[in-house]
C-alpha positions as CSV (number, residue, x, y, z in Angstrom):
1,M,-120.8,-63.6,5.0
2,A,-124.3,-63.0,6.3
3,S,-124.9,-63.2,10.1
4,N,-127.9,-64.1,12.1
5,I,-129.4,-66.2,9.3
6,K,-129.5,-69.4,11.5
7,L,-129.7,-67.7,14.9
8,T,-133.1,-68.1,16.5
9,R,-134.7,-65.8,19.1
10,D,-134.3,-68.4,21.9
11,N,-130.6,-68.7,21.1
12,A,-130.2,-64.9,21.0
13,V,-131.8,-64.6,24.4
14,R,-129.5,-67.3,25.8
15,L,-126.5,-65.5,24.4
16,I,-127.5,-62.2,26.0
17,R,-127.9,-64.0,29.4
18,N,-124.4,-65.4,29.0
19,Q,-125.5,-69.1,28.6
20,E,-123.7,-71.5,26.4
21,V,-125.0,-71.9,22.9
22,S,-123.5,-74.1,20.2
23,C,-122.9,-72.7,16.8
24,P,-126.0,-72.9,14.6
25,N,-123.9,-72.9,11.4
26,C,-121.4,-75.8,12.1
27,G,-122.6,-77.2,15.5
28,K,-119.0,-78.0,16.5
29,A,-118.2,-75.3,19.0
30,I,-119.7,-73.0,21.6
31,L,-120.1,-69.4,20.6
32,Q,-117.7,-67.0,22.4
33,P,-117.7,-63.2,22.8
34,R,-115.9,-61.6,19.9
35,Y,-114.3,-58.9,22.0
36,T,-112.8,-59.1,25.5
37,F,-112.3,-55.3,26.0
38,K,-115.8,-53.9,25.3
39,N,-119.4,-54.9,25.4
40,Q,-119.1,-58.7,25.4
41,N,-122.7,-59.6,24.8
42,T,-123.2,-57.7,21.6
43,E,-121.2,-59.8,19.2
44,Y,-120.4,-63.5,19.3
45,M,-118.1,-65.6,17.1
46,C,-117.7,-69.3,16.4
47,P,-114.0,-70.3,16.9
48,V,-114.3,-73.0,14.3
49,C,-116.1,-71.5,11.3
50,K,-115.5,-67.8,12.2
51,E,-119.2,-66.9,11.7
52,I,-120.2,-63.7,13.6
53,Y,-123.6,-63.4,15.3
54,H,-125.3,-60.2,16.6
55,P,-128.0,-61.4,19.1
56,C,-129.2,-57.9,20.0
57,K,-130.1,-57.1,16.4
58,L,-132.3,-60.2,16.2
59,I,-134.5,-59.3,19.2
């Protein structure tokens, strides 16, 4: 499962700023932080399709 294929730079910046972004893969849900106990803006996951995005690697 490759990540960041459909994530654009604008969406990555919005994720880092903690703004809501819908999943670029399925478009059904809003991306949520993958972890609640460590750096929350480094990895995001779609609750519907379980795709993981790394916005910091894209920028």
